[in-house]
N, C-alpha and C positions, 0 to 999 in steps of 0.2 A: 260348319255353317249349314243351316237348313232353310226352309222356304218362308216366304212372306205371305200374308194375306193378299189377295188380289182384288178385294172388293172395297167398299167405302170405309170399312173399319181400319184400313191401313193407317191413315193419318192419325186417327184417334189412338191406335196402338202405339204409334211412334211417340206421341205426346206422353202416354202413360209410361213408356219405357224410360223417357227422360226424367219423369217426375220421381220415380222410385230409384233408390240406390241399387246398383247391380248386385245380384247375389252370386255372381260368377266373374271370372276374369280369364286371362289367357297366358299361356307360356308359349315360347317360340323355340323350335328345334331346326337347326340348319340342314340344308342339303349341300353336299360337298362334291366338288369335282375331283375324281380319283387320280387325274393326271397332274393337276396343279395344286391340290389342297385348298383351293379357293372356295368360298361359300357362294353358291349360285342361286340360293333360295332360302326362304324361311317358312316353315309351316306353323300356322296358328293352331294351338291345341287348347281346348277349353279346360279350365280349372276352377276350383272354388276360390272364394275371396282370399283364402289363406294358403292357396296352392294345392288344395285337395284334388285327388284324381278325378278324371272326367266321369267315371261311373258313379262316383259319389254325388256329383252334381246332377247328372241326367236322371237318376232315379227319384229325384225330388220334383221333377217337372210334371205337373198334371196335364192330362191330354187336352183339357179345354183351354190351356194357355200356351200350348206348344207353338202355335204360329207366332204369337207375340214373343215368345222366348227365342225362336229362330231369328226373328228380325233383330232383336236386341243383341244376339250373338254376333251377327255381322257388324253391327254398329260398334260394339265393344272391341272386337278384334281390330277393326280399321282405326278406331280411336287410339288404341295403344300403339299400333304399328306406326301411325303418324307421329305420335309423341316420341317414339324411339328413333324416328328418322330412318326406318328400314328402307334401304335403297336397292334391294334385290327383289326378284319376284316373290310375292306373298301368296302362299298356298292356303286356300280356305276349303274346309270340308263341306260338302253339299249333299248330305244324306237324304234330305227331304225334298229336293227339287224334282218337279215333274213337268211334263210338257205344258200342263195347264197353268202352272204358276211361274214358269221360267221367265216370261217377258217382264213381269213385275219384279222378280228377283234381280234381273239384270239392270233394270232401270234404277231400282233403289240402291243397289250395290255401287253402281257407277256414281250416283249422286253422293252417297256417303263417302266414297273414296276421295272424290274431289273436295268435299267439305273438310276432310281430315288431312288433306295434302298428300294423299297416296295416289300415285299414278295408276289410273284404271287399267292402262295397258300392261301393268306389271302383275295383274291378278291372275291366279290359276285356280280354277274350280276343280276340286278333287271329288270324283264320283266313286264311292266305294261299291255301289251296286248299279248295274246298267239296266236291270229289269224294270225298275220304276220309270225309266225314260221311255218305255213303250215299245211299239213295233219298230222294225228296221227303218221304216220311213220316218217315224217320229224321232228315232235315235239320230238319224242323219240330220233332221231338222234342228234338234237341240244343239248339235255341234255347229251347224251353220249360223244359228242365232247367236251363239256365244262368240263365234268368229266375227260376226257383224258388230257386236258390242266391244270388240277388241280384247276379249277375255279368253285365255287359253284354257284347255280342259285336260284332265288327267284321269286315267282309269286306275283306281286305287285297288290295293289288295289283290293284284292279279296273281292267279294260281289258286285262289279259293274256289269253291264249287259254284259260286254265284256268277262268275264272270268267265265267259268262254271266248275262244278265238273268233267264232262267227260274229258275235256282237262287236268285238274289237275291230274287225275288218270293216264293219259298217260304220262304227262310231269314228274311227280314225282320229283319236285324240293326239294332241301334240306330245303328250307325256304318258308313260305307263310306270306304275310303281309295283315292283315284285313284292308279293306278300312275304311278311317276315318268316312265316313257316317254311317257305321255299328256301329262303336265304340261310336259315339257321343251320350251321355246320354243313353247308352245301359241298364243301371240299371232301366230305366223307360219304356222300350219297350219289351213286351213279344214276339212280332213278330221277332224282330231282335235277341233276346236272343235264340229263337228256331233255327233260321238260323245259328247263330254262334255255337251252340251246335252241329248241324249237320256237320258243317265244321271241328270242332275240332275232332269229332269222326272219320271222314275220314282221317284227318291228323295223328291221333294216329295210325291207321291201316297201313298207308303208311310210317310212320317214319319221317314225316315232322314237323319241328319246326315252331311255330306260333308266329308272332309279331303283336301286336295291334298298329295301327298308329293313330295319332291325339288325343292322350290321354291328357285331360286337367283337369279332375276332380278326386278328391280322391274317390268319389263314383264309378266312372268307374273302377278305379284300384281294388277296393274291389270286384266288380262283376267279373272282368276278372280273378283275382286270384282264386276266388271261382270256376270259370268254368274250371280252369286248364291252363289258358294262363300264360306263364312264362315271356315273353319278351314284351317290349312296347317302344314306341317312341312318343314324343309329348311335347307340351309347359309346361306341368306339371313338366317335368324333366329338360328341357333346350330348349331354342330357338336356332335356328341355329346360329353359331358363324362365322363371316366373316373372312376367312383366319386365323383362330385360333382354338385351341381346346376349346370347350365349357365347362363351369363349370356346373357340375350336382349337383342338390340338390334333392335327392330322398325324397319323402314324409316320414315323421317319421313313419307312420304306416307300411311301408315296413318291418320294423324290428319286428313288432308285431307278 
């Protein structure tokens, strides 16, 4: 999910998005509780109308229509989520949100969620990069405004070069998602294990829940559970399901 126009063109853009058939849709991928095997969230992932990958869709979006596209993305994801009756937290990507457009994004997203019978209080905004959210003061303000709107926030791709511990401490999101490159075969890498242990210690002190992304191996699950990671997402549990609720097959060892 990206940002909305914040000026008078917003309403006209919304009407145009309704008048044209959407050239994109969404798949959903579950987030799983490693202790119980239960689904505790669904992430909305943009796809083409026939399930094409996100990169295929994004490279067709011209800069001059990006704001309209961003607005239409939120609308489409919430529309499908409402139709599917998703009853767990819905995670929406927010790569284009800035302090300047956040207020309009929150207002429009809450309105759309109610329209499509999705509980606004179940929404989680995933921020892949914290730098566009501005200074430490602005970063803190973004989180507080999301809190006021009843929307939780998540620091995505943690462990990539863009997101550091200092900004994490200021932002204090409800959720953090470990980057898939950290998780990949983590049971074989002492360097990455040390890094993840440090992140987990920080998150415990700040009350941040951690999700491991890109989990594909049982051995990764074993290490993550031993380190204290409770939630995970990845092909091991389910691939994204196009315009439908994915079936989840938790590894048998989760019940051990």
